[in-house]
N, CA, C and O atoms as CSV, one atom per row, in Angstrom:
chain,resi,resn,atom,element,x,y,z
A,1,UNK,N,N,-1.641,-19.187,-10.349
A,1,UNK,CA,C,-0.741,-18.111,-10.747
A,1,UNK,C,C,-0.869,-16.924,-9.816
A,1,UNK,O,O,-1.972,-16.459,-9.528
A,2,UNK,N,N,0.246,-16.448,-9.357
A,2,UNK,CA,C,0.275,-15.289,-8.470
A,2,UNK,C,C,0.221,-14.008,-9.303
A,2,UNK,O,O,0.929,-13.870,-10.300
A,3,UNK,N,N,-0.629,-13.080,-8.877
A,3,UNK,CA,C,-0.767,-11.814,-9.599
A,3,UNK,C,C,-0.210,-10.628,-8.793
A,3,UNK,O,O,-0.302,-9.480,-9.227
A,4,UNK,N,N,0.362,-10.916,-7.630
A,4,UNK,CA,C,0.907,-9.877,-6.769
A,4,UNK,C,C,2.045,-9.146,-7.470
A,4,UNK,O,O,3.008,-9.770,-7.915
A,5,UNK,N,N,1.934,-7.815,-7.568
A,5,UNK,CA,C,2.953,-7.025,-8.248
A,5,UNK,C,C,3.720,-6.107,-7.307
A,5,UNK,O,O,4.812,-5.650,-7.647
A,6,UNK,N,N,3.170,-5.831,-6.139
A,6,UNK,CA,C,3.795,-4.912,-5.196
A,6,UNK,C,C,3.650,-5.484,-3.789
A,6,UNK,O,O,2.573,-5.936,-3.399
A,7,UNK,N,N,4.756,-5.459,-3.026
A,7,UNK,CA,C,4.733,-6.020,-1.677
A,7,UNK,C,C,5.532,-5.124,-0.745
A,7,UNK,O,O,6.696,-4.821,-1.008
A,8,UNK,N,N,4.902,-4.702,0.348
A,8,UNK,CA,C,5.547,-3.852,1.352
A,8,UNK,C,C,5.719,-4.664,2.628
A,8,UNK,O,O,4.740,-5.044,3.271
A,9,UNK,N,N,6.976,-4.927,2.989
A,9,UNK,CA,C,7.281,-5.711,4.178
A,9,UNK,C,C,8.171,-4.943,5.151
A,9,UNK,O,O,8.895,-5.549,5.940
A,10,UNK,N,N,8.119,-3.617,5.098
A,10,UNK,CA,C,8.953,-2.825,5.975
A,10,UNK,C,C,8.630,-3.107,7.451
A,10,UNK,O,O,7.499,-3.425,7.817
A,11,UNK,N,N,9.680,-2.975,8.280
A,11,UNK,CA,C,9.574,-3.138,9.736
A,11,UNK,C,C,9.130,-4.538,10.153
A,11,UNK,O,O,8.341,-4.679,11.088
A,12,UNK,N,N,9.625,-5.575,9.473
A,12,UNK,CA,C,9.253,-6.945,9.819
A,12,UNK,C,C,10.417,-7.781,10.333
A,12,UNK,O,O,10.237,-8.960,10.638
A,13,UNK,N,N,11.603,-7.196,10.436
A,13,UNK,CA,C,12.752,-7.876,11.005
A,13,UNK,C,C,13.016,-9.231,10.332
A,13,UNK,O,O,13.270,-10.227,11.009
A,14,UNK,N,N,12.954,-9.256,9.013
A,14,UNK,CA,C,13.119,-10.534,8.302
A,14,UNK,C,C,14.573,-10.995,8.253
A,14,UNK,O,O,14.831,-12.192,8.131
A,15,UNK,N,N,15.519,-10.079,8.344
A,15,UNK,CA,C,16.925,-10.436,8.356
A,15,UNK,C,C,17.375,-11.137,7.083
A,15,UNK,O,O,16.669,-11.152,6.075
A,16,UNK,N,N,18.569,-11.717,7.156
A,16,UNK,CA,C,19.145,-12.389,5.988
A,16,UNK,C,C,18.403,-13.674,5.640
A,16,UNK,O,O,18.273,-14.011,4.463
A,17,UNK,N,N,17.918,-14.390,6.643
A,17,UNK,CA,C,17.173,-15.621,6.360
A,17,UNK,C,C,15.911,-15.318,5.564
A,17,UNK,O,O,15.601,-16.006,4.592
A,18,UNK,N,N,15.187,-14.285,5.981
A,18,UNK,CA,C,13.988,-13.898,5.251
A,18,UNK,C,C,14.302,-13.405,3.854
A,18,UNK,O,O,13.568,-13.683,2.907
A,19,UNK,N,N,15.401,-12.669,3.729
A,19,UNK,CA,C,15.823,-12.186,2.407
A,19,UNK,C,C,16.144,-13.354,1.490
A,19,UNK,O,O,15.853,-13.309,0.294
A,20,UNK,N,N,16.744,-14.400,2.045
A,20,UNK,CA,C,17.070,-15.585,1.242
A,20,UNK,C,C,15.796,-16.246,0.721
A,20,UNK,O,O,15.733,-16.623,-0.449
A,21,UNK,N,N,14.789,-16.389,1.569
A,21,UNK,CA,C,13.524,-16.999,1.138
A,21,UNK,C,C,12.806,-16.134,0.102
A,21,UNK,O,O,12.233,-16.650,-0.857
A,22,UNK,N,N,12.842,-14.825,0.301
A,22,UNK,CA,C,12.246,-13.928,-0.687
A,22,UNK,C,C,12.988,-14.009,-2.019
A,22,UNK,O,O,12.369,-13.985,-3.082
A,23,UNK,N,N,14.300,-14.105,-1.957
A,23,UNK,CA,C,15.108,-14.217,-3.181
A,23,UNK,C,C,14.738,-15.480,-3.950
A,23,UNK,O,O,14.631,-15.458,-5.176
A,24,UNK,N,N,14.547,-16.567,-3.236
A,24,UNK,CA,C,14.145,-17.816,-3.888
A,24,UNK,C,C,12.777,-17.658,-4.551
A,24,UNK,O,O,12.556,-18.153,-5.657
A,25,UNK,N,N,11.872,-16.975,-3.879
A,25,UNK,CA,C,10.531,-16.763,-4.438
A,25,UNK,C,C,10.587,-15.883,-5.678
A,25,UNK,O,O,9.836,-16.102,-6.629
A,26,UNK,N,N,11.470,-14.888,-5.677
A,26,UNK,CA,C,11.586,-13.986,-6.823
A,26,UNK,C,C,12.037,-14.713,-8.085
A,26,UNK,O,O,11.778,-14.248,-9.194
A,27,UNK,N,N,12.704,-15.844,-7.924
A,27,UNK,CA,C,13.209,-16.615,-9.068
A,27,UNK,C,C,12.185,-17.605,-9.605
A,27,UNK,O,O,12.411,-18.246,-10.631
A,28,UNK,N,N,11.071,-17.726,-8.918
A,28,UNK,CA,C,10.043,-18.677,-9.351
A,28,UNK,C,C,9.367,-18.172,-10.620
A,28,UNK,O,O,9.129,-16.974,-10.774
A,29,UNK,N,N,9.066,-19.074,-11.506
A,29,UNK,CA,C,8.491,-18.675,-12.803
A,29,UNK,C,C,7.116,-18.028,-12.675
A,29,UNK,O,O,6.713,-17.282,-13.567
A,30,UNK,N,N,6.388,-18.288,-11.601
A,30,UNK,CA,C,5.065,-17.682,-11.417
A,30,UNK,C,C,5.108,-16.333,-10.716
A,30,UNK,O,O,4.078,-15.667,-10.609
A,31,UNK,N,N,6.258,-15.920,-10.244
A,31,UNK,CA,C,6.371,-14.660,-9.515
A,31,UNK,C,C,6.276,-13.479,-10.472
A,31,UNK,O,O,7.038,-13.384,-11.434
A,32,UNK,N,N,5.337,-12.585,-10.201
A,32,UNK,CA,C,5.134,-11.388,-11.030
A,32,UNK,C,C,5.515,-10.106,-10.287
A,32,UNK,O,O,5.253,-9.005,-10.770
A,33,UNK,N,N,6.130,-10.249,-9.118
A,33,UNK,CA,C,6.433,-9.108,-8.262
A,33,UNK,C,C,7.357,-8.119,-8.968
A,33,UNK,O,O,8.409,-8.495,-9.485
A,34,UNK,N,N,6.948,-6.849,-8.981
A,34,UNK,CA,C,7.728,-5.792,-9.627
A,34,UNK,C,C,8.307,-4.808,-8.631
A,34,UNK,O,O,9.308,-4.152,-8.919
A,35,UNK,N,N,7.691,-4.695,-7.456
A,35,UNK,CA,C,8.149,-3.731,-6.453
A,35,UNK,C,C,8.162,-4.396,-5.084
A,35,UNK,O,O,7.170,-4.993,-4.666
A,36,UNK,N,N,9.306,-4.289,-4.379
A,36,UNK,CA,C,9.458,-4.902,-3.070
A,36,UNK,C,C,10.096,-3.902,-2.117
A,36,UNK,O,O,11.195,-3.406,-2.369
A,37,UNK,N,N,9.409,-3.609,-1.028
A,37,UNK,CA,C,9.902,-2.672,-0.025
A,37,UNK,C,C,10.333,-3.466,1.208
A,37,UNK,O,O,9.516,-4.114,1.861
A,38,UNK,N,N,11.631,-3.406,1.513
A,38,UNK,CA,C,12.196,-4.124,2.655
A,38,UNK,C,C,12.906,-3.183,3.624
A,38,UNK,O,O,13.905,-3.566,4.233
A,39,UNK,N,N,12.408,-1.969,3.773
A,39,UNK,CA,C,12.999,-1.006,4.707
A,39,UNK,C,C,12.959,-1.549,6.137
A,39,UNK,O,O,12.039,-2.273,6.518
A,40,UNK,N,N,13.985,-1.182,6.920
A,40,UNK,CA,C,14.021,-1.489,8.356
A,40,UNK,C,C,13.814,-2.980,8.643
A,40,UNK,O,O,12.944,-3.333,9.439
A,41,UNK,N,N,14.592,-3.855,8.014
A,41,UNK,CA,C,14.422,-5.292,8.218
A,41,UNK,C,C,15.677,-6.006,8.706
A,41,UNK,O,O,15.746,-7.234,8.656
A,42,UNK,N,N,16.663,-5.260,9.173
A,42,UNK,CA,C,17.897,-5.867,9.684
A,42,UNK,C,C,18.558,-6.807,8.681
A,42,UNK,O,O,19.108,-7.845,9.049
A,43,UNK,N,N,18.494,-6.429,7.432
A,43,UNK,CA,C,19.186,-7.175,6.378
A,43,UNK,C,C,20.625,-6.672,6.319
A,43,UNK,O,O,20.871,-5.465,6.332
A,44,UNK,N,N,21.570,-7.603,6.255
A,44,UNK,CA,C,22.978,-7.225,6.148
A,44,UNK,C,C,23.534,-7.747,4.818
A,44,UNK,O,O,22.773,-8.014,3.888
A,45,UNK,N,N,24.822,-7.887,4.732
A,45,UNK,CA,C,25.474,-8.170,3.450
A,45,UNK,C,C,25.021,-9.469,2.785
A,45,UNK,O,O,24.814,-9.498,1.572
A,46,UNK,N,N,24.864,-10.538,3.557
A,46,UNK,CA,C,24.433,-11.801,2.948
A,46,UNK,C,C,23.051,-11.666,2.320
A,46,UNK,O,O,22.813,-12.171,1.223
A,47,UNK,N,N,22.143,-10.988,3.010
A,47,UNK,CA,C,20.808,-10.782,2.459
A,47,UNK,C,C,20.842,-9.977,1.179
A,47,UNK,O,O,20.109,-10.270,0.235
A,48,UNK,N,N,21.690,-8.964,1.143
A,48,UNK,CA,C,21.836,-8.156,-0.069
A,48,UNK,C,C,22.338,-9.014,-1.223
A,48,UNK,O,O,21.894,-8.860,-2.361
A,49,UNK,N,N,23.269,-9.921,-0.923
A,49,UNK,CA,C,23.810,-10.802,-1.960
A,49,UNK,C,C,22.715,-11.728,-2.502
A,49,UNK,O,O,22.607,-11.899,-3.716
A,50,UNK,N,N,21.909,-12.324,-1.630
A,50,UNK,CA,C,20.828,-13.202,-2.073
A,50,UNK,C,C,19.860,-12.457,-2.991
A,50,UNK,O,O,19.462,-12.973,-4.035
A,51,UNK,N,N,19.491,-11.253,-2.597
A,51,UNK,CA,C,18.529,-10.476,-3.388
A,51,UNK,C,C,19.133,-10.048,-4.720
A,51,UNK,O,O,18.455,-10.073,-5.747
A,52,UNK,N,N,20.402,-9.657,-4.707
A,52,UNK,CA,C,21.066,-9.255,-5.954
A,52,UNK,C,C,21.147,-10.424,-6.933
A,52,UNK,O,O,20.919,-10.257,-8.131
A,53,UNK,N,N,21.473,-11.597,-6.418
A,53,UNK,CA,C,21.540,-12.778,-7.282
A,53,UNK,C,C,20.175,-13.097,-7.876
A,53,UNK,O,O,20.073,-13.475,-9.043
A,54,UNK,N,N,19.135,-12.945,-7.079
A,54,UNK,CA,C,17.774,-13.202,-7.573
A,54,UNK,C,C,17.400,-12.223,-8.674
A,54,UNK,O,O,16.768,-12.600,-9.661
A,55,UNK,N,N,17.795,-10.959,-8.502
A,55,UNK,CA,C,17.448,-9.950,-9.502
A,55,UNK,C,C,18.117,-10.217,-10.848
A,55,UNK,O,O,17.658,-9.730,-11.882
A,56,UNK,N,N,19.188,-10.979,-10.834
A,56,UNK,CA,C,19.881,-11.331,-12.084
A,56,UNK,C,C,19.281,-12.562,-12.747
A,56,UNK,O,O,19.626,-12.889,-13.883
A,57,UNK,N,N,18.399,-13.232,-12.056
A,57,UNK,CA,C,17.782,-14.446,-12.592
A,57,UNK,C,C,16.800,-14.085,-13.705
A,57,UNK,O,O,16.106,-13.072,-13.623
A,58,UNK,N,N,16.747,-14.896,-14.716
A,58,UNK,CA,C,15.893,-14.599,-15.877
A,58,UNK,C,C,14.400,-14.570,-15.537
A,58,UNK,O,O,13.635,-13.905,-16.235
A,59,UNK,N,N,13.969,-15.266,-14.493
A,59,UNK,CA,C,12.546,-15.253,-14.110
A,59,UNK,C,C,12.151,-14.041,-13.285
A,59,UNK,O,O,10.963,-13.739,-13.168
A,60,UNK,N,N,13.107,-13.349,-12.720
A,60,UNK,CA,C,12.812,-12.234,-11.816
A,60,UNK,C,C,12.285,-11.033,-12.594
A,60,UNK,O,O,12.911,-10.569,-13.546
A,61,UNK,N,N,11.123,-10.541,-12.171
A,61,UNK,CA,C,10.487,-9.383,-12.808
A,61,UNK,C,C,10.655,-8.095,-12.002
A,61,UNK,O,O,10.130,-7.048,-12.382
A,62,UNK,N,N,11.387,-8.172,-10.894
A,62,UNK,CA,C,11.514,-7.046,-9.976
A,62,UNK,C,C,12.148,-5.844,-10.663
A,62,UNK,O,O,13.195,-5.958,-11.299
A,63,UNK,N,N,11.495,-4.688,-10.526
A,63,UNK,CA,C,11.993,-3.442,-11.102
A,63,UNK,C,C,12.435,-2.458,-10.023
A,63,UNK,O,O,13.256,-1.577,-10.275
A,64,UNK,N,N,11.884,-2.615,-8.815
A,64,UNK,CA,C,12.201,-1.682,-7.734
A,64,UNK,C,C,12.370,-2.448,-6.428
A,64,UNK,O,O,11.493,-3.210,-6.019
A,65,UNK,N,N,13.506,-2.233,-5.786
A,65,UNK,CA,C,13.807,-2.862,-4.505
A,65,UNK,C,C,14.268,-1.789,-3.541
A,65,UNK,O,O,15.256,-1.103,-3.800
A,66,UNK,N,N,13.564,-1.638,-2.432
A,66,UNK,CA,C,13.906,-0.632,-1.429
A,66,UNK,C,C,14.545,-1.335,-0.236
A,66,UNK,O,O,13.894,-2.125,0.448
A,67,UNK,N,N,15.825,-1.044,0.011
A,67,UNK,CA,C,16.557,-1.618,1.132
A,67,UNK,C,C,17.050,-0.544,2.097
A,67,UNK,O,O,18.023,-0.759,2.820
A,68,UNK,N,N,16.390,0.600,2.113
A,68,UNK,CA,C,16.802,1.687,2.996
A,68,UNK,C,C,16.723,1.262,4.460
A,68,UNK,O,O,15.891,0.440,4.844
A,69,UNK,N,N,17.604,1.839,5.257
A,69,UNK,CA,C,17.610,1.656,6.711
A,69,UNK,C,C,17.822,0.199,7.126
A,69,UNK,O,O,17.250,-0.257,8.116
A,70,UNK,N,N,18.642,-0.525,6.370
A,70,UNK,CA,C,19.111,-1.835,6.768
A,70,UNK,C,C,20.574,-1.693,7.147
A,70,UNK,O,O,21.076,-0.571,7.217
A,71,UNK,N,N,21.259,-2.769,7.389
A,71,UNK,CA,C,22.644,-2.725,7.843
A,71,UNK,C,C,23.601,-3.239,6.783
A,71,UNK,O,O,24.533,-3.985,7.084
A,72,UNK,N,N,23.368,-2.842,5.555
A,72,UNK,CA,C,24.198,-3.268,4.431
A,72,UNK,C,C,25.378,-2.302,4.313
A,72,UNK,O,O,25.196,-1.088,4.216
A,73,UNK,N,N,26.587,-2.863,4.322
A,73,UNK,CA,C,27.783,-2.030,4.182
A,73,UNK,C,C,28.419,-2.305,2.815
A,73,UNK,O,O,27.783,-2.896,1.942
A,74,UNK,N,N,29.643,-1.886,2.633
A,74,UNK,CA,C,30.291,-1.975,1.323
A,74,UNK,C,C,30.300,-3.387,0.741
A,74,UNK,O,O,30.071,-3.561,-0.456
A,75,UNK,N,N,30.561,-4.400,1.575
A,75,UNK,CA,C,30.616,-5.771,1.063
A,75,UNK,C,C,29.292,-6.191,0.434
A,75,UNK,O,O,29.286,-6.850,-0.606
A,76,UNK,N,N,28.184,-5.824,1.044
A,76,UNK,CA,C,26.880,-6.170,0.489
A,76,UNK,C,C,26.469,-5.260,-0.656
A,76,UNK,O,O,25.840,-5.697,-1.620
A,77,UNK,N,N,26.834,-3.989,-0.538
A,77,UNK,CA,C,26.445,-3.015,-1.560
A,77,UNK,C,C,27.069,-3.327,-2.916
A,77,UNK,O,O,26.483,-3.014,-3.952
A,78,UNK,N,N,28.235,-3.933,-2.921
A,78,UNK,CA,C,28.897,-4.230,-4.193
A,78,UNK,C,C,28.088,-5.220,-5.031
A,78,UNK,O,O,28.215,-5.228,-6.256
A,79,UNK,N,N,27.269,-6.045,-4.406
A,79,UNK,CA,C,26.434,-6.978,-5.146
A,79,UNK,C,C,25.245,-6.279,-5.790
A,79,UNK,O,O,24.750,-6.713,-6.831
A,80,UNK,N,N,24.799,-5.218,-5.181
A,80,UNK,CA,C,23.631,-4.508,-5.690
A,80,UNK,C,C,24.035,-3.524,-6.769
A,80,UNK,O,O,23.182,-2.829,-7.322
């Protein structure tokens, strides 16, 4: 069982592919993550959509998501 509740991944250039993998992890029943910082990661609209969908999943415990200084525009923001 994972006990990680806070994760800071700022400045890691994870992009949309990384956001997709993180979104999948957030939906896992063992995930206890409550705070995720993804500042400065070159995430664009698709990544925002993946993360928003994960946050709506019943297993997701995330309470705080920081996406500042990414490249999300109106199309991606509408999902969040």
